[in-house]
N, C-alpha and C positions, 0 to 999 in steps of 0.2 A: 425589785428589779435593780440591777447594778447601776451605780451612779454613772452618768455620762453616756449610757446606751440610749439610742433612739427608741421611742415607743412605737410599736407597730401600728399600722392603720386599723387593724381589727380591734386592738385594745383601746385605741382612741375612740372608735365608734361605740364600744361598750361603755366608756366613760361618759360619752354624750348621752346615751340612752339612760344610764343610771342617774345622770344629772337632773332628770325631771322628778325623780322620786326620793333621792338621797342627798345628804349633805356632802360637801367636798371631803370632809374628814372621813366619813364612812366609805366613800368611794375609794379614797386613798388606801385604806386598810384592805378593802376587798380586792382591789386591782394591784396591790403591792407597788404603789407609786407614792411619790411625795405629794403632800397636799398642794404645794405650789405648782407641781406639774399638772395636777388635776385642774386647778384653777386656770392655768395657762391654756389647756386644751379646751375647756368650756368657754373661756373668753374669746379664743380664736374662732370657735364654732359660732358664737353669737355674732361676731363681726362679719364673717364670710359665709357661713352656712356650710363650710367644708372642714375637714380635718387636715392637718399638715401631713404632707407626704415627704417626710424627712429623708428617707433613703433614696428615693428615685430622682429627686431634683439634683442631688449632689454627686450622683454616681458619674464616673467618667466613662466615655465610650470605650469599648474594648477594641483593641487593635488586633488584627489577624497577622501573625508573623509569617504565615504561608498562604498560598492561594487556596481558596475554598473550591469545592466541587463545581459550584455554579459559575465561578470565574473561569475555570478551565473549560467548561462547556461553551461558554460564550466565545472564548478565544479560538477554540477549535472550529466553531461554526463560522467565524469570520474568515479563517484561513481557507475554508473550502470554497467560499464564494469568489 
């Protein structure tokens, strides 16, 4: 996996499941991750019981530059009353 890219939630769960039967070095080779990243994922799971959701927490809300269909419908409904 390219350096600096976040590890998807699915791959993190694979690492957690493999952690019960394989060493961190073997998991790193299998999942194409660094051994340090594998250890970080396993340590976080042992502390919290969850995997890190790296992409979803840091994403910014998307702004609409134009009105959406539902906004137009609400505005037209209010003008009728």
